[in-house]
N, C-alpha and C positions, 0 to 999 in steps of 0.2 A: 503493501498499498502506499510506502514511502519513496515519495520524488526522488531522494536524497537521504543520506545520511542520516540527516535531522526527522525528515517523517515533512508532514504537513502539522502548521502552526495554524488552531485558529484565529481568525483575524478578526474575533469576541475578544476573549481574552489573551490570547498570546500564547497558549498552554500548546502540548504534542497532542495531535488527535493519532492517538498510536494506532486504536484499535477502528476496525471496519465498523464495529455494531456500534462503536460514537459515532461517528462520519455522517454529518448531513450531505456533503457533497454526495457524497458515494448511495446516501437515504433519497435522494434526490432524483438520482440517477436513475435507480430501483425503482421505482414512480411511475418516471416519465415526467418529469418536473424540469429536467435535465437533457440538455440534446445532449448524445455523447462526443459532438465532433465541440462540444465549450468544454469537457471535463475539465481536461490540463491547464486551460484558463482563467478558473472558475472560484473563488476562494473556499479555502476550506473552512470548519466551523464544525463545533460540537454539536451535538442532535437538540443536548440540553442548552446548547448557547443559544438553538434559533426555537424558543418556544414557542412561539405560535404554531409552530407543525410538529412538535416533541407532545401539545398536549393531546391526539389523536392518538400515540402510540397507547395502547391498552392490553395488556400482558401483565401479568403478576410477578415477572421479575424485571418490569421497566418500572421505577418510582413516579409515581403518576407528576406529569410538572400541569400547575393548573396557572390559569392566566389572567386576568383582574381587566374589567372594563368591558369595550365592544367587539374587542377582538377573541374575549373569552368562546368557547366555544358551546358556554352554559348560553352564550347570549345569541346565538346562530339556528339555524335551521332545525331542525332534530331529524326531519330525513338525510340533511345534506350532512350532520353532525357521525349520524353514523356512515356513511358511505367512507364517507373522509376518513374515519376509524378503523372503517375493514383497508381500503388503501394503506395506510402508513403504518397499520400494526403490522399488514401480512411483508409489508415494506420490509421493517425491522425483524422481522423474524427472515427476510429473505436473506439479512447482513448477514446473522448468526450461521445459517446455513452456508452461505462464500466462506464464512471463520473456519466452520470445519474442516471444508470442503481442499481448504489451501491454492495451494495456482489455479485459476477459474481466466480465461479470458475474459476482458471487460463488457462484450459483447453479448454473454451469455449469460450477466449476474442479474438485466432486470426482468422486474415477474413476467411470465410469459405474454400475457396481453398487450407491455409497452415492446414485448420483442415484434410484436406482430405487427402492431403499427408502424414500427421501424425496419421493416421487413417492406 
């Protein structure tokens, strides 16, 4: 996952994003929010450093992120929230699968429906 020996540094907190399961960049790519052509040129950040996206991960092994204010999922349409939670949670789980697999082509890591759209 590292661009160099130092790896990716979070554009928000400045710390190393050491694990793919902590990568907002790869999460957005896996769920189709980031074009593969932009992957190498897009700043990295921790998932938790992007709370607007992180709030949609719903899994017992991921400590919930709560956003206050008008962008809180509590303030959004329930159908949208359910769809977003499904997509973002599946994407986060896909990152865990990728970590377990080890060496995988970057073109093979998105969710199946994202790969289909890219084809």
